[in-house]
N, C-alpha and C positions, 0 to 999 in steps of 0.2 A: 204236530205239523212237521212234516218232513220236507226238507229242501231237496228239490229234485233238480239236478243239473243235466241239461241236455247235452248231447254229444257235441254239438256245435259250440256251446258255451265252454265245455270242457277243453276243447281244442283251443279256444280263444284264451282261456286261463293258462293253458300249457304254454302257448306262444308268449303270453305276457310274462310268465315266470322265466322262460328262457331269455327273453329280452332283458328282464331285470338282472339276471345273472350275467349276461353278456355286458350290460352296461356297467355293472360292478367290477367285472374283470378288466374291462377296458379302462374305466375311470381310475380304479385304485391299484391296478397292476401294470397294465401295458403303458398308459400315458406317463406315469412317473418313471418307468424304466426308460422310455424314450427321452424324457427330460434329462435324466441323469446321463444318458449317452451323449446328448447334445452339449450338456455342461462339461462332460469329460473332453469332448472335442474342442470346446473353446478353451479349456484349461491346457490342452496340448498346444494350441496355437499360442497362448500366452507364454507357456514354458519355452516354446521354440523361439519366440521373440526375445525372451529374456536370455536364452542361451546365445543367440546371435549377438546381443549387446555385450555379453561377457567375452565372446570371441573377439569382437571389435576392440574391446578394452584391452585384451591381451595383446592384440596386434599393435595397438597404439602405445602400449606401455613403454616400449623401447623408444618410440617417437617422443613421448612425453619426457623421458629422461634426457634425450637430446635437446629438446626445447628448454628444459630447466637449465641444462649446462650452458646453452647459448645465452639465456637470460642472465645467468651468473657472470658469464664473460662480458656481456654488454654492460652490466652494472659495474664490474671491476674497471672496464675501460672508461666509463663515464666518471667514476670516482677518481680516476687518475687525472682527470682534467681539472678537478677542483684544487684550489690552493688549500693546503692543509690548515685546519682550524685549531690545531692543538695549542699553538702559541700565536695569539692575535698580533703581537708585535712583529714577529717574523713574517706573518701573512701580509701585514701592511707594507713591510719592506719589499716583499716579493711583488705586490701590486705596483708599488712605486717603480720598481725596476722594469716591469713590463711596460708601463706608461712612458717612462723616460727613454727606454730603448726604442720604442715606436716613434717617439718624437725626434730622437737623434737620427734615426734612419731616414726621416723625411725632412730633415733640416729645419725643424721647428724649435724655437727657443721658448721654453715654458717660463712665462713671467711670474706666475703665481701658482703655488700648489698647496693644497691643504688635505691632510688625511684625517678621516674621522676614526673614532674608536669603533670596535666591533659592536654592532647592535643585533639583538636577537630578533629574527624575523618570524620564526615558528619553532616548533619542538625539534626540528631537524637541521635548521640552518641559522647561522648568524651572517651578517654582511658588513663588510668594510667598504667605505667609499672614499674616493679621492677626487677633489675638485681642482681642475686645472684651468688656467686662463692663458691664452696666447694669441698671437697674430700670425696668420698664414694665408697663402693663396688658396683658392678653391681646390686646386689639384693637391696641394700639400694636405689640406684638411681631409679630403676624401681618402687619400692614401693612408693618413694617420688613423682614420676610423676603420679602414680595412685591416690595418695591422692589429688594432685592438680587437677587432672581431675575430681575426684568425690567429690570435695568440694561442699558444699551447694550453694555457690555463683558461678556464671559463671566466670571461669578463663581459660586462654589458654596460652600455652607456645609458644611465638612468635619466639624465637631463642634458639637453643641449640648447644653449642660447647662442645664436650666431647672428652677428650684425656686421654691416660694412664698416670698415675702419676709415675708408675714404670714399667719397662719392665719385662714381664713374660717369664722365661726361658723354662719352660716345664709345661704341663698340670698337674693339681693336681691328685694324685692317687685316693683320695676319696673325695666326697663332692664337694661343690662349690669353685670356685676360690676366693681367698681373695685379688685379685689384686685391687689396688686402682685406681679410675678414678678421673680425675679433670674435674669438670663440671662448665660451665658458662652458666646460663640460663636466658632468659628474659621472665618473666611471666607478662601477661597483663590481665587487667580487663576492659571490656567496661562499661561505665557509661551512663545511659540514660540521655539526656538533659532534665532538668525540663521544663514542658510545661508552658508557660507563657500565661495567659489569656489576650486577647486584650480588652482594656477598654477605 
């Protein structure tokens, strides 16, 4: 039995074969080539973005050096405001001098003063405190606190207990009140811990 293929069937098989070959060429040749081209285009975009980042980093490199120098200068200036903590006894004397100078400037007589030993706050700072008791007017007290705040070295009032030393019966007719206040202040100064070189 012989298989006979008509002309019409032969043409259909021929078109089917051509379609299969075209499908294979497109699927296995042309589409992967297009995918690789689009992948290459996205790689080019990524490389361009990376290159622009590098260019920005090079432009900013000088700026970062300026910023680092500015930070170093700020740290040096801030460190200069600390009372040196190498010798706690000398630091306590310096804190006492700051407080007594501010009191003398404002006409305040310190009735009691007590300086504590240096206590460790954390790995970087220790702190000395000075507790003072005095009587002053409200203007003298505010001026004294302003002097402490604006001292060249970094000092802070940790505790303030202020009470009237005498009861005021009525408001003054003219000027400020001369009412005396009793103040008990704890003034602290942080001391940087000296850096010890490991050797």
